[in-house]
ROMAR-639123 format. One record per residue: x, y, z of N, C-alpha, C in turn; residue in three letters. Coordinates in steps of 0.1 Angstrom, whole numbers, padded with zeros to 4 digits, always signed. Atoms other than C-alpha are relative to their C-alpha. Layout:
REM ROMAR-639123
XYZXYZXYZala/...
//
This chain:
REM ROMAR-639123
+0010+0000-0011+1330+0881-0060+0004-0011+0010unk/-0004+0010-0011+1337+0864-0027-0012-0009+0002unk/+0010+0010-0002+1318+0832-0020-0009+0005+0012unk/+0009-0004-0011+1287+0839+0001-0004+0015-0001unk/+0003-0014+0001+1287+0876-0008-0013+0001-0009unk/+0012-0003+0008+1254+0889-0021+0003+0007-0013unk/-0002-0007+0012+1251+0900-0057-0006+0014+0001unk/+0005-0014-0001+1243+0937-0064-0016+0000+0000unk/+0014+0001+0001+1207+0927-0072-0006-0004+0014unk/+0005+0005-0013+1203+0909-0038+0002+0011+0010unk/-0002-0011-0010+1218+0939-0019-0009+0011-0001unk/+0007-0012+0001+1200+0968-0034-0013-0001-0008unk/+0013+0002+0008+1172+0954-0056+0001+0006-0014unk/-0002-0006+0014+1186+0971-0088+0013-0006-0005unk/-0012+0006+0006+1211+0958-0113+0009+0011-0004unk/-0010-0009+0004+1243+0976-0118+0005-0002-0014unk/-0004+0001+0013+1257+0983-0152+0015+0002-0001unk/-0015-0001+0002+1294+0976-0160+0003+0001-0014unk/-0004-0001+0014+1309+0988-0192+0015-0003-0001unk/-0014+0004+0002+1342+0972-0203+0004+0005-0014unk/-0005-0006+0012+1361+0992-0229+0013-0008-0004unk/-0011+0008+0006+1384+0968-0248-0003-0015+0001unk/+0003+0014+0001+1379+0932-0259+0013-0008-0001unk/-0013+0008+0001+1415+0920-0254-0001-0010+0011unk/+0000+0010-0010+1426+0894-0229-0007+0004+0013unk/+0006-0005-0013+1417+0914-0198-0015+0003-0001unk/+0014-0003+0001+1384+0927-0211-0009-0012-0002unk/+0007+0012+0002+1372+0893-0222+0000-0008+0013unk/+0000+0008-0013+1383+0877-0189-0009+0006+0010unk/+0009-0006-0009+1364+0902-0169-0014-0002-0004unk/+0014+0002+0005+1333+0899-0191-0004-0014+0003unk/+0003+0014-0003+1334+0861-0188-0003-0002+0015unk/+0002+0002-0015+1337+0863-0150-0013+0007+0005unk/+0012-0006-0004+1308+0887-0148-0012-0006-0006unk/+0012+0006+0007+1286+0866-0171-0007-0009+0010unk/+0008+0008-0009+1258+0851-0151-0001+0006+0014unk/+0000-0006-0013+1263+0875-0122-0012+0010+0000unk/+0011-0009-0002+1239+0902-0110+0002+0013-0007unk/-0004-0012+0007+1255+0928-0133-0005+0000-0014unk/+0002-0002+0014+1244+0941-0167+0014+0004-0005unk/-0013-0003+0006+1276+0941-0188-0001+0004-0014unk/-0001-0004+0014+1284+0959-0220+0015+0000-0003unk/-0014+0001+0005+1317+0951-0238+0000+0009-0013unk/-0001-0010+0011+1327+0980-0261+0014-0002-0006unk/-0013+0001+0006+1355+0974-0286-0002+0003-0015unk/+0001-0004+0014+1363+0987-0321+0001-0012-0009unk/-0001+0012+0009+1369+0952-0334-0011-0010+0005unk/+0011+0010-0003+1343+0924-0336+0006-0013+0006unk/-0006+0013-0005+1368+0897-0325+0012+0002+0008unk/-0012+0000-0008+1396+0889-0302+0011-0008-0008unk/-0011+0006+0007+1429+0881-0319+0011-0005+0010unk/-0010+0006-0009+1452+0857-0301+0014+0001-0007unk/-0012-0004+0007+1485+0873-0312+0011-0009+0000unk/-0012+0009+0000+1510+0847-0301-0001-0011-0012unk/+0001+0010+0010+1497+0824-0329-0001+0007-0014unk/+0001-0006+0013+1497+0850-0357+0011-0004-0010unk/-0011+0005+0009+1531+0838-0370-0004-0013-0007unk/+0005+0012+0007+1515+0804-0377-0010+0002-0011unk/+0009-0004+0011+1488+0820-0397+0008+0005-0012unk/-0009-0006+0011+1514+0840-0417+0008-0011-0007unk/-0008+0011+0006+1534+0808-0423-0009-0010-0007unk/+0010+0009+0006+1502+0790-0435-0002-0013+0008unk/+0001+0012-0008+1503+0764-0407-0014+0000+0007unk/+0013-0001-0006+1469+0776-0392-0009+0009-0008unk/+0010-0010+0006+1437+0792-0405-0003+0010+0010unk/+0003-0011-0009+1424+0823-0389-0010-0004+0011unk/+0011+0004-0009+1396+0804-0371+0005-0002+0015unk/-0005+0001-0014+1416+0794-0340+0006+0012+0006unk/-0007-0012-0005+1433+0828-0338-0009+0011+0002unk/+0010-0011-0001+1404+0852-0343-0013-0005+0004unk/+0013+0004-0005+1374+0845-0322-0010+0011+0002unk/+0010-0011-0002+1343+0868-0325-0004+0000+0015unk/+0004-0002-0013+1332+0882-0292-0013-0007+0003unk/+0013+0006-0002+1297+0869-0297+0001-0015+0002unk/-0003+0014-0003+1311+0834-0298+0005-0003+0014unk/-0006+0001-0013+1332+0838-0267-0011+0002+0011unk/+0010-0004-0011+1302+0853-0247-0014-0005-0003unk/+0014+0004+0005+1273+0834-0264-0009-0005+0011unk/+0008+0006-0010+1261+0817-0232-0002+0010+0012unk/+0001-0009-0011+1263+0848-0210-0012+0010-0004unk/+0012-0007+0004+1228+0863-0212+0000+0015+0005unk/+0000-0014-0005+1236+0895-0192+0011+0009-0006unk/-0011-0007+0007+1264+0906-0216-0005+0003-0014unk/+0002-0003+0014+1260+0925-0248+0013+0006-0005unk/-0012-0004+0006+1288+0934-0272-0003+0011-0010unk/+0002-0011+0010+1290+0967-0291+0013+0002-0007unk/-0012-0002+0009+1314+0972-0320+0000+0015-0002unk/-0001-0015+0000+1322+1009-0314+0014+0004+0004unk/-0013-0007-0004+1353+1032-0311-0004+0009+0011unk/+0002-0008-0012+1354+1048-0277+0008+0013-0001unk/-0007-0013+0002+1363+1085-0278+0002+0007+0014unk/-0002-0007-0013+1358+1097-0242-0007-0007+0011unk/+0006+0006-0012+1351+1084-0207-0001+0012+0010unk/+0002-0010-0010+1336+1109-0183-0005-0006+0014unk/+0004+0007-0013+1337+1095-0147-0010+0008+0008unk/+0009-0008-0008+1318+1124-0132-0015-0003-0004unk/+0013+0003+0004+1287+1118-0153-0003-0014-0003unk/+0001+0014+0002+1293+1081-0157-0005-0003-0014unk/+0004+0002+0014+1290+1083-0195+0013-0003-0008unk/-0010+0003+0010+1311+1067-0222-0004+0004-0014unk/+0004-0004+0014+1310+1084-0256+0007-0008-0010unk/-0005+0007+0011+1315+1064-0287-0005+0005-0013unk/+0003-0005+0013+1311+1068-0324-0015+0000-0003unk/+0015+0000+0003+1273+1060-0323-0008+0007+0011unk/+0008-0007-0010+1264+1081-0293+0007-0001+0013unk/-0005+0001-0013+1269+1073-0257-0006-0012+0007unk/+0005+0011-0009+1265+1045-0231+0002+0004+0014unk/+0000-0003-0014+1256+1052-0195+0004-0012+0008unk/-0004+0011-0008+1271+1032-0167-0011-0004+0010unk/+0010+0004-0010+1240+1032-0145-0012-0007-0006unk/+0011+0007+0006+1215+1019-0170+0004-0005-0014unk/-0003+0005+0013+1213+1000-0202-0006+0010-0010unk/+0004-0009+0010+1212+1024-0231+0004-0004-0014unk/
//
Protein backbone atom coordinates (compact mmCIF):
# COMPACT_ATOMS: atom_id res chain seq x y z
CA UNK A 1 0.00 0.00 0.00
CA UNK A 2 1.33 3.42 -0.94
CA UNK A 3 1.71 5.99 1.81
CA UNK A 4 -1.27 8.27 2.02
CA UNK A 5 -3.46 5.84 0.08
CA UNK A 6 -6.77 5.08 1.71
CA UNK A 7 -7.42 1.57 2.99
CA UNK A 8 -10.26 -0.40 1.37
CA UNK A 9 -12.45 0.30 4.39
CA UNK A 10 -11.93 4.05 4.03
CA UNK A 11 -12.60 3.95 0.29
CA UNK A 12 -15.73 1.82 0.13
CA UNK A 13 -16.93 1.37 3.69
CA UNK A 14 -16.63 -2.44 3.49
CA UNK A 15 -13.76 -4.74 4.31
CA UNK A 16 -12.27 -6.79 1.52
CA UNK A 17 -11.31 -10.41 2.16
CA UNK A 18 -7.94 -11.70 0.96
CA UNK A 19 -7.27 -15.44 0.98
CA UNK A 20 -3.62 -16.56 0.83
CA UNK A 21 -3.13 -20.19 -0.19
CA UNK A 22 0.29 -21.31 1.09
CA UNK A 23 2.16 -20.52 4.27
CA UNK A 24 5.66 -20.53 2.81
CA UNK A 25 7.99 -17.51 2.64
CA UNK A 26 5.85 -15.53 0.22
CA UNK A 27 2.52 -16.38 1.86
CA UNK A 28 3.69 -15.42 5.34
CA UNK A 29 5.36 -12.26 4.04
CA UNK A 30 2.14 -11.09 2.39
CA UNK A 31 0.07 -12.04 5.46
CA UNK A 32 2.39 -10.09 7.76
CA UNK A 33 2.28 -7.05 5.46
CA UNK A 34 -1.52 -7.14 5.36
CA UNK A 35 -1.75 -7.53 9.14
CA UNK A 36 -3.25 -4.43 10.69
CA UNK A 37 -4.53 -3.21 7.31
CA UNK A 38 -8.12 -2.72 6.25
CA UNK A 39 -8.31 -6.24 4.83
CA UNK A 40 -9.66 -9.43 6.37
CA UNK A 41 -7.01 -12.07 5.66
CA UNK A 42 -7.27 -15.86 5.72
CA UNK A 43 -4.10 -17.94 5.38
CA UNK A 44 -4.86 -21.47 4.14
CA UNK A 45 -2.11 -24.09 4.31
CA UNK A 46 -2.06 -27.85 4.77
CA UNK A 47 0.65 -27.51 7.40
CA UNK A 48 0.35 -25.81 10.77
CA UNK A 49 3.83 -24.32 10.64
CA UNK A 50 6.42 -22.75 8.39
CA UNK A 51 9.65 -24.72 8.01
CA UNK A 52 12.83 -22.74 7.36
CA UNK A 53 14.42 -25.32 5.08
CA UNK A 54 17.95 -23.85 4.89
CA UNK A 55 18.50 -24.91 8.52
CA UNK A 56 17.13 -28.46 8.24
CA UNK A 57 20.62 -29.89 7.83
CA UNK A 58 21.55 -28.51 11.27
CA UNK A 59 18.51 -30.23 12.80
CA UNK A 60 19.50 -33.49 11.09
CA UNK A 61 23.05 -33.14 12.42
CA UNK A 62 21.77 -32.52 15.96
CA UNK A 63 23.14 -28.97 16.11
CA UNK A 64 19.68 -27.33 16.43
CA UNK A 65 16.31 -28.28 17.85
CA UNK A 66 13.22 -27.96 15.69
CA UNK A 67 12.09 -24.81 17.54
CA UNK A 68 14.03 -22.23 15.50
CA UNK A 69 13.35 -24.09 12.24
CA UNK A 70 9.59 -24.83 12.46
CA UNK A 71 7.48 -21.88 13.57
CA UNK A 72 3.69 -22.29 13.88
CA UNK A 73 1.66 -19.82 11.81
CA UNK A 74 -0.27 -18.76 14.91
CA UNK A 75 3.01 -17.65 16.54
CA UNK A 76 4.19 -15.72 13.48
CA UNK A 77 0.84 -13.94 13.09
CA UNK A 78 -0.26 -13.71 16.74
CA UNK A 79 -0.41 -9.90 16.91
CA UNK A 80 -2.29 -9.50 13.64
CA UNK A 81 -5.96 -9.33 14.66
CA UNK A 82 -7.36 -9.29 11.10
CA UNK A 83 -5.68 -12.58 10.11
CA UNK A 84 -6.90 -16.08 10.70
CA UNK A 85 -5.09 -19.26 9.78
CA UNK A 86 -6.77 -22.40 8.49
CA UNK A 87 -5.02 -25.75 8.36
CA UNK A 88 -6.65 -27.15 5.23
CA UNK A 89 -5.64 -28.75 1.93
CA UNK A 90 -6.81 -26.60 -0.99
CA UNK A 91 -8.31 -28.52 -3.90
CA UNK A 92 -9.72 -25.91 -6.24
CA UNK A 93 -9.71 -22.17 -6.84
CA UNK A 94 -12.60 -20.78 -8.89
CA UNK A 95 -11.84 -17.16 -9.86
CA UNK A 96 -15.26 -16.66 -11.51
CA UNK A 97 -17.24 -17.34 -8.33
CA UNK A 98 -14.39 -16.17 -6.05
CA UNK A 99 -14.51 -19.43 -4.05
CA UNK A 100 -11.66 -21.59 -2.77
CA UNK A 101 -12.59 -25.21 -2.10
CA UNK A 102 -10.70 -27.07 0.60
CA UNK A 103 -11.09 -30.32 2.51
CA UNK A 104 -13.58 -28.86 5.02
CA UNK A 105 -15.77 -26.99 2.57
CA UNK A 106 -15.09 -23.67 0.98
CA UNK A 107 -13.93 -20.14 1.70
CA UNK A 108 -15.30 -17.15 -0.16
CA UNK A 109 -13.11 -14.24 -1.14
CA UNK A 110 -15.70 -11.55 -0.54
CA UNK A 111 -16.78 -12.42 2.99
CA UNK A 112 -15.51 -14.24 6.02
CA UNK A 113 -16.89 -17.78 6.01
